[in-house]
ZASE-551180 format. One record per residue (C-alpha): residue number from 1; x, y, z; residue in three letters. Coordinates in Angstrom, 1 decimal, decimal comma. Last residue first. Layout:
! ZASE-551180
+-----+--------+--------+--------+------+
!  nr !     xx !     yy !     zz ! rest !
+-----+--------+--------+--------+------+
! NUM !      X !      Y !      Z !  ALA !
...
+-----+--------+--------+--------+------+
//
This chain:
! ZASE-551180
+-----+--------+--------+--------+------+
!  nr !     xx !     yy !     zz ! rest !
+-----+--------+--------+--------+------+
! 127 !   99,0 !   54,6 !  105,4 !  ILE !
! 126 !   98,3 !   54,6 !  101,7 !  LEU !
! 125 !   94,9 !   53,4 !  100,8 !  MET !
! 124 !   93,8 !   51,5 !   97,7 !  ALA !
! 123 !   97,0 !   49,5 !   97,6 !  SER !
! 122 !   98,9 !   49,5 !   94,3 !  ARG !
! 121 !  102,2 !   50,8 !   95,5 !  ASN !
! 120 !  104,5 !   51,1 !   92,5 !  PHE !
! 119 !  104,5 !   54,8 !   92,0 !  ASP !
! 118 !  104,4 !   56,0 !   95,6 !  THR !
! 117 !  107,0 !   53,5 !   96,8 !  ASP !
! 116 !  109,3 !   54,7 !   94,0 !  VAL !
! 115 !  108,8 !   58,3 !   94,9 !  GLY !
! 114 !  109,3 !   57,7 !   98,7 !  ILE !
! 113 !  112,5 !   55,7 !   97,8 !  TRP !
! 112 !  113,9 !   58,5 !   95,7 !  VAL !
! 111 !  113,3 !   61,0 !   98,5 !  ALA !
! 110 !  114,9 !   58,7 !  101,0 !  ASN !
! 109 !  117,8 !   58,1 !   98,7 !  PHE !
! 108 !  118,4 !   61,8 !   98,4 !  PHE !
! 107 !  118,2 !   62,4 !  102,1 !  ILE !
! 106 !  120,7 !   59,6 !  102,8 !  VAL !
! 105 !  123,0 !   61,2 !  100,2 !  LEU !
! 104 !  122,7 !   64,5 !  101,8 !  PHE !
! 103 !  123,6 !   63,2 !  105,2 !  THR !
! 102 !  126,6 !   61,3 !  103,7 !  LEU !
! 101 !  127,8 !   64,6 !  102,0 !  TYR !
! 100 !  127,6 !   66,4 !  105,4 !  GLU !
!  99 !  129,4 !   63,5 !  107,2 !  PHE !
!  98 !  132,1 !   63,5 !  104,5 !  ARG !
!  97 !  132,6 !   67,2 !  104,9 !  ALA !
!  96 !  133,6 !   66,9 !  108,6 !  SER !
!  95 !  132,2 !   69,3 !  111,0 !  LYS !
!  94 !  129,7 !   66,9 !  112,7 !  ALA !
!  93 !  132,3 !   64,1 !  112,8 !  MET !
!  92 !  134,9 !   66,4 !  114,5 !  TRP !
!  91 !  132,1 !   67,8 !  116,8 !  GLN !
!  90 !  131,1 !   64,1 !  117,9 !  PRO !
!  89 !  134,8 !   63,1 !  118,4 !  TYR !
!  88 !  135,7 !   65,6 !  120,9 !  GLY !
!  87 !  137,3 !   69,1 !  121,4 !  LYS !
!  86 !  136,3 !   72,4 !  120,1 !  VAL !
!  85 !  132,7 !   72,5 !  120,9 !  HIS !
!  84 !  130,3 !   73,8 !  118,1 !  TYR !
!  83 !  129,3 !   77,3 !  117,7 !  TYR !
!  82 !  131,6 !   78,0 !  114,7 !  ASP !
!  81 !  130,0 !   75,0 !  113,0 !  THR !
!  80 !  126,8 !   77,0 !  112,4 !  VAL !
!  79 !  128,6 !   79,0 !  109,9 !  LYS !
!  78 !  127,7 !   82,6 !  109,2 !  TYR !
!  77 !  130,1 !   84,3 !  106,8 !  GLN !
!  76 !  132,3 !   87,1 !  108,3 !  LYS !
!  75 !  131,8 !   90,4 !  106,4 !  ALA !
!  74 !  134,6 !   91,3 !  104,0 !  ILE !
!  73 !  132,8 !   90,1 !  100,9 !  LEU !
!  72 !  129,5 !   91,7 !  101,9 !  GLN !
!  71 !  131,3 !   95,1 !  102,5 !  GLU !
!  70 !  133,1 !   94,9 !   99,2 !  ARG !
!  69 !  129,8 !   94,2 !   97,4 !  LEU !
!  68 !  128,1 !   97,2 !   99,1 !  GLN !
!  67 !  131,0 !   99,4 !   98,1 !  ALA !
!  66 !  130,8 !   98,2 !   94,5 !  LYS !
!  65 !  127,0 !   98,8 !   94,4 !  MET !
!  64 !  127,6 !  102,4 !   95,7 !  MET !
!  63 !  130,2 !  103,0 !   93,1 !  THR !
!  62 !  128,0 !  101,6 !   90,3 !  SER !
!  61 !  125,0 !  103,9 !   91,2 !  ASP !
!  60 !  121,8 !  102,0 !   90,4 !  PRO !
!  59 !  120,2 !  102,0 !   87,1 !  PHE !
!  58 !  116,6 !  103,0 !   86,7 !  VAL !
!  57 !  117,0 !  105,8 !   89,5 !  ALA !
!  56 !  114,1 !  106,3 !   91,9 !  ASN !
!  55 !  116,0 !  104,8 !   94,9 !  ARG !
!  54 !  119,3 !  106,6 !   94,0 !  GLN !
!  53 !  117,4 !  110,0 !   93,4 !  LYS !
!  52 !  115,9 !  109,7 !   96,9 !  THR !
!  51 !  119,2 !  108,8 !   98,5 !  ASP !
!  50 !  120,8 !  111,9 !   96,8 !  LYS !
!  49 !  118,0 !  114,1 !   97,8 !  LYS !
!  48 !  118,5 !  113,0 !  101,5 !  SER !
!  47 !  116,3 !  110,6 !  103,4 !  THR !
!  46 !  115,3 !  111,1 !  106,9 !  ASP !
!  45 !  112,8 !  113,8 !  106,4 !  LYS !
!  44 !  113,2 !  116,8 !  108,6 !  SER !
!  43 !  114,4 !  119,1 !  105,9 !  ASP !
!  42 !  111,2 !  118,9 !  103,9 !  ARG !
!  41 !  109,0 !  119,4 !  106,9 !  ASP !
!  40 !  111,1 !  122,5 !  107,9 !  ARG !
!  39 !  110,8 !  123,9 !  104,4 !  ASP !
!  38 !  107,1 !  123,4 !  104,3 !  ARG !
!  37 !  106,6 !  125,0 !  107,6 !  THR !
!  36 !  108,8 !  127,9 !  106,8 !  GLU !
!  35 !  107,0 !  128,3 !  103,4 !  ARG !
!  34 !  103,6 !  128,2 !  105,2 !  ASP !
!  33 !  104,7 !  130,9 !  107,6 !  LYS !
!  32 !  106,0 !  133,1 !  104,7 !  GLU !
!  31 !  102,7 !  133,1 !  102,8 !  ASP !
!  30 !  102,0 !  130,4 !  100,3 !  TYR !
!  29 !  100,1 !  130,3 !   97,1 !  SER !
!  28 !   98,9 !  127,0 !   95,5 !  GLY !
!  27 !   95,5 !  127,1 !   96,8 !  TRP !
!  26 !   94,3 !  130,7 !   97,7 !  ALA !
!  25 !   95,9 !  132,3 !  100,6 !  GLN !
!  24 !   96,3 !  135,8 !   99,1 !  SER !
!  23 !   92,7 !  135,7 !   98,2 !  PRO !
!  22 !   91,9 !  135,3 !  101,9 !  LYS !
!  21 !   90,7 !  132,0 !  103,2 !  ARG !
!  20 !   87,3 !  131,7 !  104,8 !  GLN !
!  19 !   85,7 !  129,2 !  102,5 !  CYS !
!  18 !   88,5 !  126,8 !  102,8 !  THR !
!  17 !   88,6 !  126,9 !  106,6 !  ASP !
!  16 !   84,9 !  126,4 !  106,7 !  GLU !
!  15 !   85,3 !  123,3 !  104,4 !  LEU !
!  14 !   88,1 !  122,0 !  106,5 !  SER !
!  13 !   85,8 !  121,9 !  109,6 !  SER !
!  12 !   84,5 !  118,5 !  108,8 !  SER !
!  11 !   82,6 !  116,8 !  111,5 !  GLY !
!  10 !   79,5 !  116,1 !  109,4 !  SER !
!   9 !   79,5 !  119,1 !  107,1 !  VAL !
!   8 !   78,9 !  122,3 !  109,0 !  LYS !
!   7 !   76,3 !  124,6 !  107,3 !  SER !
!   6 !   77,8 !  127,2 !  105,2 !  SER !
!   5 !   78,6 !  130,8 !  105,7 !  THR !
!   4 !   81,1 !  132,3 !  103,3 !  ALA !
!   3 !   83,6 !  134,9 !  103,9 !  ARG !
!   2 !   86,1 !  136,2 !  101,3 !  ILE !
!   1 !   88,4 !  139,1 !  102,4 !  GLU !
+-----+--------+--------+--------+------+
//
């Protein structure tokens, strides 16, 4: 059994533990208790070996990618219009494609106007 007396290093008791190890407990060797602890810790991880291999793989598994794609295609797409009222003129207008395109057209012309106004405005201060 190896015993070493050393002064305590500022709050570190690991140095004493290291110096008092038996030769059978040298770094890299395990006794039965250490093996059980290591195995229990390994088994308690949330990820399985397959998941770990999948995350570390260069090319993802094609069957898993196909399954994810199918799930995304089957999932209902989010549309804000699903939350609109069912009856009335305002909901009909808001749901129409023409109103959507008209809104985009107004935004486009506004952006063009801001660009033209910025280029041709010769005043010293833009307010």
